[in-house]
MITIDO-126324 format. One line per 4 residues: number of its first residue (from 1); their letters; for each residue y, z, x of C-alpha. Coordinates in Angstrom, 2 decimals. Example, Ala and Ser with C-alpha at 12.3 -4.5 7.8 and 13.67 -1.06 7.14 Angstrom:
! MITIDO-126324
1 = as = -4.50 7.80 12.30  -1.06 7.14 13.67
This chain:
! MITIDO-126324
1 = mkvk = -36.35 -64.09 -2.45  -33.20 -62.03 -2.28  -33.13 -58.67 -4.01  -29.83 -57.92 -5.64
5 = ipre = -28.85 -54.31 -5.24  -26.73 -52.97 -8.08  -23.13 -52.22 -7.10  -23.40 -48.68 -8.51
9 = lifl = -26.34 -47.93 -6.21  -24.40 -49.23 -3.18  -21.48 -46.91 -3.98  -23.90 -44.02 -4.50
13 = ligl = -25.56 -44.61 -1.12  -22.19 -44.87 0.64  -21.10 -41.63 -1.00  -24.28 -39.84 0.08
17 = ilgm = -23.94 -41.06 3.67  -20.29 -40.01 3.87  -21.13 -36.65 2.29  -23.89 -35.98 4.80
21 = acta = -21.60 -36.94 7.66  -18.84 -34.64 6.45  -21.27 -31.78 5.94  -22.65 -32.17 9.45
25 = afhr = -19.13 -32.28 10.89  -18.17 -29.17 8.94  -21.17 -27.24 10.24  -20.38 -28.27 13.82
29 = ltei = -16.75 -27.20 13.32  -17.63 -23.79 11.85  -20.06 -23.16 14.69  -17.23 -23.70 17.16
33 = tpqr = -14.38 -22.12 15.19  -15.18 -18.76 13.54  -13.37 -17.78 10.35  -9.92 -16.34 11.08
37 = eivv = -9.54 -12.75 10.00  -7.15 -9.82 10.23  -7.93 -6.18 9.53  -5.20 -4.16 7.80
41 = faga = -5.08 -0.37 7.57  -2.67 0.39 4.71  -1.66 3.47 2.75  -2.82 3.41 -0.84
45 = aaap = 0.75 3.96 -2.07  1.01 0.19 -2.48  -2.63 -0.72 -3.04  -2.02 -3.08 -6.02
49 = vyre = 0.56 -5.07 -4.05  -1.64 -5.41 -0.97  -4.58 -6.64 -3.01  -2.57 -9.37 -4.72
53 = aail = -0.73 -10.36 -1.54  -3.99 -10.55 0.44  -5.44 -13.03 -2.05  -2.32 -15.21 -1.86
57 = ferr = -2.28 -15.05 1.94  -5.93 -16.06 2.17  -5.38 -19.03 -0.14  -2.18 -20.10 1.61
61 = ygvk = -3.27 -19.81 5.25  -7.05 -19.67 5.19  -7.04 -16.26 6.84  -9.30 -13.53 5.49
65 = vvln = -7.52 -10.19 5.04  -9.77 -7.14 5.27  -8.01 -4.21 3.60  -8.75 -0.60 4.49
69 = lggs = -6.81 1.50 1.96  -6.43 5.27 1.92  -4.34 8.23 2.99  -1.95 7.41 5.83
73 = gall = -3.16 10.28 8.02  -6.83 9.48 7.50  -6.18 5.82 8.35  -4.33 6.83 11.52
77 = tale = -7.34 8.89 12.60  -9.64 5.94 11.87  -7.46 3.68 14.02  -7.58 6.17 16.88
81 = itrs = -11.36 6.45 16.71  -12.25 2.79 16.25  -9.48 1.33 18.44  -9.61 -1.75 16.25
85 = gdvy = -7.56 -3.38 13.52  -4.51 -5.61 13.52  -1.91 -4.03 11.21  -1.00 -0.45 10.27
89 = ipgs = 1.11 0.09 7.13  1.32 3.79 6.27  2.93 5.10 3.10  5.87 6.64 4.96
93 = peyl = 7.72 6.12 8.26  6.65 9.52 9.65  3.12 8.24 10.19  4.36 5.06 11.83
97 = vlak = 6.38 7.14 14.30  3.28 9.25 14.92  1.27 6.08 15.53  3.86 5.03 18.09
101 = qrgi = 3.58 8.38 19.86  -0.19 7.98 20.04  0.03 4.45 21.43  -1.39 2.76 18.34
105 = vnfm = 1.74 0.68 17.76  4.48 -0.40 20.15  7.91 -1.02 18.64  9.08 -2.85 21.77
109 = asep = 6.19 -5.32 21.72  6.29 -5.82 17.95  9.20 -4.56 15.86  8.15 -2.74 12.66
113 = kilt = 9.13 -4.28 9.35  10.38 -2.37 6.29  8.73 -3.70 3.14  9.93 -1.56 0.21
117 = ylvp = 11.44 1.82 -0.84  10.06 4.75 -2.84  11.51 7.79 -4.63  9.61 11.00 -5.52
121 = aiiv = 9.26 11.71 -9.25  7.30 13.88 -11.66  4.55 11.93 -13.40  3.09 13.44 -16.58
125 = qkgn = 0.50 12.48 -19.15  1.52 9.94 -21.77  3.76 11.53 -24.39  4.50 14.47 -22.08
129 = pkni = 2.49 16.98 -24.19  3.53 19.93 -22.00  7.25 19.07 -22.39  7.92 19.01 -18.65
133 = tkle = 11.53 18.03 -17.96  12.37 19.45 -14.52  10.87 20.83 -11.32  11.02 24.44 -12.56
137 = dlak = 8.67 23.57 -15.41  5.89 23.00 -12.90  5.86 26.74 -12.24  5.31 27.72 -15.88
141 = pgir = 2.07 29.58 -16.69  -0.77 27.29 -17.71  0.69 24.09 -16.21  -1.90 22.29 -14.09
145 = vgia = -0.22 20.57 -11.15  -1.66 18.13 -8.65  -0.22 16.76 -5.42  -1.59 14.79 -2.52
149 = dpks = -2.84 16.62 0.56  0.29 17.27 2.69  -1.80 17.18 5.86  -3.00 13.61 5.46
153 = vcig = -1.08 11.84 2.66  2.60 11.03 2.93  3.58 11.76 -0.68  1.90 15.15 -0.37
157 = lyak = 4.17 15.90 2.56  7.21 14.72 0.58  6.19 16.78 -2.46  5.82 19.96 -0.43
161 = elle = 9.16 19.42 1.29  10.83 18.68 -2.05  9.61 21.95 -3.52  10.50 23.90 -0.39
165 = kngl = 14.04 22.50 -0.29  14.53 23.59 -3.89  13.01 27.06 -3.36  10.04 26.35 -5.63
169 = weav = 7.06 25.94 -3.31  5.75 29.49 -3.66  6.01 29.46 -7.46  4.64 25.95 -8.04
173 = skni = 1.85 26.16 -5.46  0.18 28.82 -7.67  -0.28 26.11 -10.31  -1.61 23.43 -7.96
177 = vtya = -5.24 22.95 -8.94  -6.09 20.07 -6.63  -4.93 18.25 -3.51  -5.80 14.55 -3.64
181 = asce = -6.96 12.54 -0.62  -4.82 9.45 -1.22  -1.98 8.08 -3.33  -4.40 6.32 -5.66
185 = ataq = -6.41 9.51 -6.11  -3.19 11.43 -6.85  -2.16 8.97 -9.56  -5.65 9.08 -11.06
189 = liyt = -5.23 12.81 -11.70  -2.77 11.91 -14.45  -4.58 8.85 -15.78  -7.80 10.85 -16.23
193 = gavd = -6.09 13.94 -17.66  -7.25 16.16 -14.81  -3.76 17.71 -14.51  -0.62 17.99 -16.60
197 = aiig = 1.77 16.76 -13.92  1.93 15.48 -10.38  4.72 14.98 -7.90  4.20 11.43 -6.74
201 = whvf = 6.01 8.21 -5.96  7.88 6.78 -8.93  5.63 3.71 -8.87  2.63 5.75 -10.02
205 = yywn = 4.06 5.46 -13.52  4.30 1.65 -13.31  0.72 1.36 -12.11  -0.52 2.55 -15.51
209 = pdka = 2.32 3.03 -18.04  -0.15 3.28 -20.92  -1.46 6.59 -19.58  1.60 8.13 -17.95
213 = diiw = 5.27 8.92 -18.35  7.88 9.46 -15.67  10.32 12.36 -15.35  13.05 11.46 -12.90
217 = iepq = 14.07 14.35 -10.66  17.75 15.25 -10.59  19.21 12.98 -7.87  20.91 15.72 -5.86
221 = ripk = 17.62 17.62 -5.54  15.74 14.86 -3.73  15.96 15.46 0.05  14.42 12.20 1.25
225 = igyi = 13.80 8.63 0.15  10.55 7.13 1.31  9.88 3.61 2.44  6.92 1.56 3.51
229 = agav = 6.99 -0.16 6.87  4.27 -1.83 8.89  3.63 -2.76 12.50  1.12 -4.66 14.58
233 = ttft = -1.36 -2.46 16.44  -1.57 -2.40 20.24  -5.21 -3.47 20.15  -4.89 -6.44 17.80
237 = knkd = -6.83 -9.56 18.67  -4.75 -11.67 16.30  -1.13 -10.75 16.98  0.38 -13.96 15.62
241 = laik = -1.59 -13.70 12.37  -0.75 -10.00 12.06  2.97 -10.75 12.39  2.58 -13.59 9.91
245 = fldf = 1.02 -11.23 7.36  3.83 -8.67 7.72  6.40 -11.46 7.33  4.55 -12.61 4.24
249 = lsse = 4.66 -9.09 2.73  8.43 -9.05 3.15  8.95 -12.60 1.85  10.77 -13.46 -1.35
253 = evse = 7.50 -14.63 -2.89  5.80 -11.24 -2.43  8.98 -9.37 -3.39  8.22 -10.44 -6.95
257 = iwrk = 4.90 -8.62 -6.71  6.66 -5.51 -5.38  9.06 -5.64 -8.34  6.23 -6.15 -10.82
261 = ygyf = 4.76 -2.79 -9.83  8.11 -0.99 -9.95  8.88 -0.74 -6.22  12.48 -0.78 -5.03
265 = ptlm = 12.98 -3.88 -2.87  16.31 -2.66 -1.44  17.74 0.65 -0.27  20.59 0.24 -2.75
269 = dakk = 18.09 0.21 -5.63  16.49 3.44 -4.42  19.83 5.15 -3.79  20.66 4.92 -7.50
273 = yape = 18.04 7.64 -8.06  18.72 9.70 -4.93  22.23 8.98 -3.58  22.34 11.99 -1.26
277 = asie = 18.82 11.65 0.11  18.23 11.02 3.80  16.01 8.31 5.23  13.63 8.80 8.12
281 = kln = 14.52 6.58 11.09  11.99 4.62 13.06  12.46 5.49 16.71
């Protein structure tokens, strides 16, 4: 006597068999091919952009991006100590040149790529309760000022140079109540109300416009425009993927993310706010 097996059961059994076969093949494949991964050391001046871009890159290419974000100087020290990592993207070109001098990147082997431009600005609490309108106001009695640490964070170095060039460092430094360890930490000083004003990158305002206002510095008083550039490290184990990630950060698709957070995608855009400012060369 023949037993008639329902068609639905036949399809179910076929599906289970195929599923088991695919699962076994997948496990064999993952045992042979480890997950692709790149490690990126990046200045926190563009932390929101890197986080969004990393997610897109992972989805697009199946490559995990491990982000180490912080002060450019601290990251450079970490690279020197660990001798690991695939990409270094500091918050200013000075640190990339320093990395070259220390053998961490090699411009001949892998040309650095400029990603975006930045202009220093005064960032104040929302509504500007202290009525700060210019650099001189930062020296007024009772004004709490914060900047990033000039020894390890690029915008701290730019802020100090800006004040020195305008003959205000001695006066303003008396009002500096804290030196932050990264760009993100510097911006947080305003968002949390810890200080009345900071000298930071203009994008700090766009990161959290509900808790900050921006005071543009008079264009002729800005000595330098900053920019963010990245390079592949000399000890990368994934050079092709590292280059691919830098190309992705400078692509038209990611440029929309840069714009969303207020970054200047071109030098011409930045020059509108600092036409006489110089730009550090990568050499």
